[in-house]
C-alpha positions in Angstrom: 56.9 9.8 -42.8 58.1 11.7 -40.1 60.0 10.3 -37.3 58.9 10.1 -33.4 60.8 12.9 -32.0 61.8 12.6 -28.6 62.9 15.8 -25.9 66.7 15.2 -23.7 64.6 13.2 -21.0 63.2 10.7 -23.8 59.5 12.3 -23.9 57.5 12.2 -26.9 58.0 15.2 -28.6 54.4 15.9 -31.1 53.9 18.9 -33.5 51.6 21.6 -33.3 49.8 20.6 -36.1 49.0 17.3 -34.3 47.3 19.4 -31.3 45.6 22.1 -33.4 43.9 19.5 -35.2 42.7 17.9 -32.1 42.1 21.5 -30.9 43.9 20.8 -28.2 46.7 22.9 -25.9 50.2 22.0 -27.0 51.1 22.0 -23.7 48.9 19.8 -22.5 50.1 16.7 -20.3 49.3 13.4 -21.5 50.0 9.5 -20.6 51.7 7.7 -23.4 50.4 3.8 -23.4 51.2 1.1 -26.6 48.6 -1.3 -27.2 48.9 -4.2 -29.7 52.4 -2.2 -31.5 50.3 1.0 -31.3 51.1 4.0 -29.5 48.3 5.8 -27.8 47.8 9.2 -26.4 45.6 10.1 -23.6 45.5 13.3 -22.9 45.4 14.5 -18.9 41.8 16.4 -19.3 39.3 17.3 -16.2 36.6 16.5 -18.5 34.3 15.1 -16.0 31.0 16.0 -17.0 28.4 13.7 -14.6 29.0 13.1 -10.8 27.4 9.9 -8.9 27.6 10.8 -5.4 26.2 7.5 -3.0 25.3 9.7 0.4 24.7 6.6 2.5 24.4 2.3 1.9 21.8 2.6 4.4 18.2 2.1 3.2 14.8 2.0 5.0 13.4 -1.0 2.7 14.9 -4.7 2.2 13.3 -4.7 -1.5 14.0 -8.7 -3.1 15.9 -7.4 -6.3 18.4 -5.4 -3.9 22.2 -5.7 -4.2 22.3 -5.1 -0.4 21.1 -8.7 -0.2 24.2 -10.1 -1.3 27.2 -7.5 -0.8 29.7 -7.8 1.3 30.4 -4.0 2.1 29.6 -2.3 5.4 26.5 0.0 6.0 27.5 3.5 6.3 26.8 7.0 5.7 29.0 9.7 3.8 30.9 11.7 6.9 30.6 15.6 6.0 33.6 15.6 5.8 34.2 13.5 3.2 31.6 15.4 1.4 33.1 18.8 1.9 36.4 17.7 0.5 34.9 16.4 -2.4 32.9 19.9 -3.1 36.4 21.3 -2.4 38.2 19.4 -5.3 35.0 20.4 -8.1 36.7 23.6 -9.0 39.2 21.8 -10.5 36.4 19.6 -13.2 35.3 22.5 -15.3 33.1 20.9 -17.6 31.0 19.1 -14.8 27.3 19.9 -15.5 25.0 17.2 -13.2 25.1 15.5 -10.1 23.2 12.3 -9.4 22.1 11.5 -5.7 21.3 8.2 -5.7 23.4 4.5 -5.3 22.6 1.1 -3.3 21.0 3.1 -0.5 18.3 5.4 -0.2 19.5 9.0 -0.2 16.6 10.8 1.8 17.8 8.3 4.8 21.3 10.3 5.0 20.8 13.4 7.9 22.4 15.9 5.8 21.5 14.8 2.3 19.4 18.7 1.9 22.6 20.2 3.1 24.6 18.1 0.5 22.0 19.5 -2.2 22.4 23.0 -0.8 26.0 22.4 -1.9 26.1 21.4 -5.2 23.4 23.9 -6.5 24.9 26.6 -4.9 27.8 25.6 -7.5 25.1 26.3 -10.0 25.0 22.4 -11.1 22.4 20.5 -12.1 21.2 17.6 -9.6 19.1 14.4 -10.2 17.7 12.5 -6.9 17.0 9.1 -6.6 14.9 7.5 -4.1 11.7 5.3 -3.0 9.8 7.8 -2.5 8.6 6.7 1.3 10.7 9.9 2.7 9.1 12.1 0.3 7.5 14.6 3.1 6.1 18.0 2.3 8.7 19.6 3.9 11.4 17.5 1.7 9.3 18.3 -1.3 9.2 22.1 -0.8 12.8 22.5 0.0 13.8 20.3 -3.0 11.7 23.0 -5.2 13.4 26.0 -3.0 16.6 24.5 -4.1 16.1 23.8 -7.7 16.5 20.3 -8.1 15.9 19.5 -11.4 15.1 15.9 -11.6 13.4 13.3 -9.0 13.8 9.7 -9.9 11.1 7.5 -8.0 11.7 3.7 -8.0 8.5 2.0 -8.6 8.1 -2.0 -9.4 4.6 -2.5 -9.1 1.6 -0.6 -10.5 -0.5 -3.1 -7.9 -0.3 -2.3 -4.2 0.4 -6.3 -3.6 3.2 -6.3 -6.4 4.7 -3.6 -4.9 4.6 -5.1 -1.2 5.4 -8.3 -2.2 9.1 -6.8 -4.2 9.5 -3.6 -2.0 7.9 -4.6 1.7 6.2 -1.5 1.6 2.8 0.8 1.0 2.4 1.6 -2.5 -0.1 4.2 -1.8 2.5 6.3 0.2 4.8 6.7 -2.4 1.9 8.0 -4.7 0.3 10.1 -2.0 3.9 11.6 -1.7 4.4 12.4 -5.1 0.4 14.0 -5.2 2.5 16.3 -2.2 5.3 16.9 -4.8 3.1 17.9 -7.4 1.1 19.9 -5.6 3.7 21.7 -3.5 5.0 22.4 -7.1 1.9 24.0 -8.3 1.9 25.7 -4.9 5.2 27.4 -5.6 5.2 27.6 -9.4 7.7 25.5 -10.7 8.1 22.6 -13.3 10.8 21.1 -11.5 11.7 18.5 -10.3 11.0 16.9 -13.0 9.5 13.7 -12.3 10.8 10.2 -13.8 10.0 6.7 -12.5 12.2 3.7 -12.4 10.7 0.5 -13.3 12.8 -3.1 -12.7 10.9 -5.7 -14.8 10.3 -9.3 -13.4 8.4 -12.1 -14.7 6.0 -11.1 -11.7 5.4 -7.2 -13.2 6.2 -7.3 -16.8 2.4 -7.5 -17.4 2.0 -4.2 -15.4 4.1 -2.4 -17.4 1.3 -1.3 -19.7 -0.7 0.0 -16.8 2.1 2.3 -15.6 2.2 4.1 -18.7 -1.1 5.5 -17.3 0.0 6.0 -14.1 2.5 8.0 -15.1 0.5 10.2 -16.9 -1.6 10.7 -14.3 1.1 11.6 -11.8 2.8 13.3 -14.3 6.0 11.9 -14.5 8.2 12.9 -18.0 10.1 9.5 -18.1 10.1 6.2 -17.1 13.1 4.1 -17.3 13.0 0.3 -17.5 15.8 -2.0 -16.5 16.5 -5.3 -16.2 17.1 -6.8 -12.8 20.5 -7.7 -12.1 19.9 -11.0 -10.8 22.0 -10.9 -7.6 19.9 -14.2 -5.7 18.8 -17.5 -7.4 14.9 -15.7 -6.6 15.9 -13.2 -8.8 17.7 -15.4 -11.3 14.4 -17.4 -11.7 12.7 -13.5 -12.0 14.8 -12.8 -15.3 12.9 -11.8 -18.7 16.4 -11.5 -20.6 18.6 -13.7 -21.8 21.6 -15.2 -24.2 19.7 -15.8 -27.2 17.9 -13.4 -29.4 14.4 -12.6 -28.9 11.5 -10.5 -30.6 11.5 -7.2 -29.6 10.2 -6.3 -26.0 6.5 -5.9 -26.0 4.9 -4.7 -23.2 1.1 -5.3 -22.9 1.0 -6.4 -26.5 1.9 -3.1 -27.6 5.1 -2.5 -29.5 7.2 0.7 -28.2 10.1 1.1 -29.2 13.4 2.0 -27.1 14.0 5.7 -25.8 10.1 6.5 -27.4 8.4 9.3 -27.2 4.9 9.0 -25.8 2.1 11.4 -25.2 3.2 12.6 -21.7 7.5 11.9 -21.9 10.1 9.2 -22.9 9.7 5.6 -22.4 13.3 4.1 -22.1 13.0 0.5 -22.5 16.4 -2.2 -21.9 17.7 -4.4 -24.5 16.5 -8.1 -23.6 19.3 -10.0 -25.0 23.1 -10.2 -25.3 24.7 -9.4 -29.0 24.5 -5.8 -29.0 27.6 -3.6 -29.5 28.9 -2.8 -26.4 29.0 0.6 -24.8 29.3 1.9 -21.4 27.5 5.0 -20.5 29.4 5.9 -17.5 32.7 6.3 -19.9 30.1 7.9 -22.8 28.6 10.3 -20.4 32.4 10.5 -18.5 30.7 10.0 -15.6 32.6 8.9 -11.9 31.1 7.4 -9.1 31.7 8.5 -5.5 31.0 6.1 -2.5 29.9 7.0 1.0 33.3 6.2 2.2 35.1 9.0 -0.6 36.2 5.9 -3.0 36.3 6.5 -6.3 34.7 4.1 -8.7 34.3 4.5 -12.8 30.5 2.7 -12.3 28.2 1.5 -10.4 28.7 -2.0 -11.5 32.3 -1.6 -9.8 31.8 0.5 -6.5 30.9 -2.5 -4.8 31.7 -6.1 -3.8 29.1 -8.6 -4.2 28.0 -11.8 -6.5 26.0 -12.1 -9.5 24.2 -14.1 -12.5 25.8 -13.5 -15.5 23.8 -13.7 -18.8 24.7 -17.2 -19.3 23.6 -18.3 -15.8 27.5 -18.3 -14.3 27.8 -17.2 -10.4 29.9 -14.6 -11.0 32.0 -12.5 -7.9 32.6 -8.7 -8.6 35.6 -7.0 -6.3 35.1 -3.5 -5.9 37.5 -1.3 -8.0 38.7 2.0 -6.2 41.0 4.0 -8.3 41.7 6.6 -5.3 40.3 8.8 -2.5 38.7 12.4 -2.4 40.0 12.2 1.4 43.3 12.0 -0.2 43.5 13.4 -2.8 41.2 16.0 -5.3 38.9 14.1 -7.4 39.9 15.7 -10.5 43.3 14.5 -10.1 42.3 10.6 -9.6 40.5 11.4 -12.9 43.4 12.5 -14.8 45.2 9.3 -12.8 47.6 6.9 -15.3 45.3 4.0 -14.4 42.0 5.5 -14.5 43.0 7.5 -17.7 44.0 4.0 -19.2 40.7 2.6 -18.0 38.6 4.6 -19.6 40.8 3.8 -23.0 40.1 0.2 -22.5 36.4 0.5 -21.8 36.1 3.4 -24.6 37.5 1.1 -27.0 35.8 -2.0 -25.3 39.2 -3.9 -25.5 37.6 -6.8 -23.6 36.5 -10.2 -24.8 33.1 -11.3 -25.0 32.7 -13.9 -22.4 29.2 -15.3 -22.9 30.2 -16.1 -26.7 33.4 -18.1 -26.1 33.5 -21.6 -27.0 35.5 -22.1 -23.4 32.9 -20.1 -21.0 31.6 -23.4 -19.6 35.3 -24.0 -17.8 36.8 -20.4 -17.4 37.0 -20.1 -13.9 38.1 -16.7 -14.6 34.2 -15.9 -15.1 34.3 -16.6 -11.4 35.2 -13.1 -10.6 35.9 -9.9 -12.7 38.8 -10.8 -14.9 39.2 -11.6 -18.3 42.1 -13.7 -20.5 43.0 -10.5 -22.2 42.6 -7.1 -21.7 42.2 -4.5 -18.5 41.5 -6.1 -15.2 39.0 -5.9 -13.6 37.3 -6.8 -16.8 33.6 -5.5 -18.3 33.6 -8.8 -20.8 30.2 -10.1 -18.9 29.0 -6.1 -18.1 25.0 -6.3 -18.6 25.0 -2.3 -17.8 27.1 -2.4 -21.4 24.7 -4.1 -23.1 22.0 -2.0 -22.1 20.5 -5.1 -20.3 20.4 -3.2 -16.8 20.1 0.3 -17.0 20.3 3.4 -14.4 19.1 7.0 -14.2 
């Protein structure tokens, strides 16, 4: 057994064989941590692969299912100066491949959204745009095709016009017509992109329409349907949830069995889990993703990107505080990503070093569950996270 070696400054010295086995450079920088008696080496690598940008927290709708009904955050639009600082820092992220313009707001309400997309495409990065589809005019559709946006995800939470109107307070016919216009523009310009995805939030009051959604998706030439459970922010939405803590039968929309992430005739249908208990994993950490808020604040995921309340899987009201690890107005994104706090947080989440609060015998009396904190592990805690269970899903 070899002894641990340190240099004159007391820093750990590792043999070259260690780096060779892990295909790392010997001069790589790293953070050293201790967890339950074990030494852990955290490489400082600028290995972001996916970047979520929230251009605005404003929206042209006021949906019953939306976090904006309960959050404490101001409504704002990302200044172009902030966006430009963000873009300048992308040179330090050699592994970055995709940028997603989405978040809790409608990106197409930002007056400079096409300029933002143009700047990202100018760096040869793939772009996904999430939208409610109501502002998707022929002019915008043509520009999206010209700019080479390869994915467009439209939220459609009802196949029947009255269902859509009740949830979103708008006309489904307008959204469907705009999608048809997009398809016509793509055909006229000889392009297969942007590929269309449809996001559907299932509720007790609309789940019966999910089977018909596959037919609608086929007629719209959609390549993907992403189905998510609602994150219940309000009592109204709490009464609409289909998932629960206790195990239940596999999701069976329309009376026919479909496996999660199944291929169907026209593309993929991605279904959520319906109960607590899966191996917990964070898709944001797994995808090496990062979220940039409208004000330039950096958060590790959507779940920790705002201040809000919601109901946990076993019905407890929980207050979530926004977790900001830096701001691109002050430091390049790569430096924030490689900071000690952010690197250690990702390690904790990767190992999911958090308790499972819904399984705890003290879950009814623990006041830590009223906020995003846990009795052990890192804080803010991901112990109750519905995203980590694939109960709630994002593009």
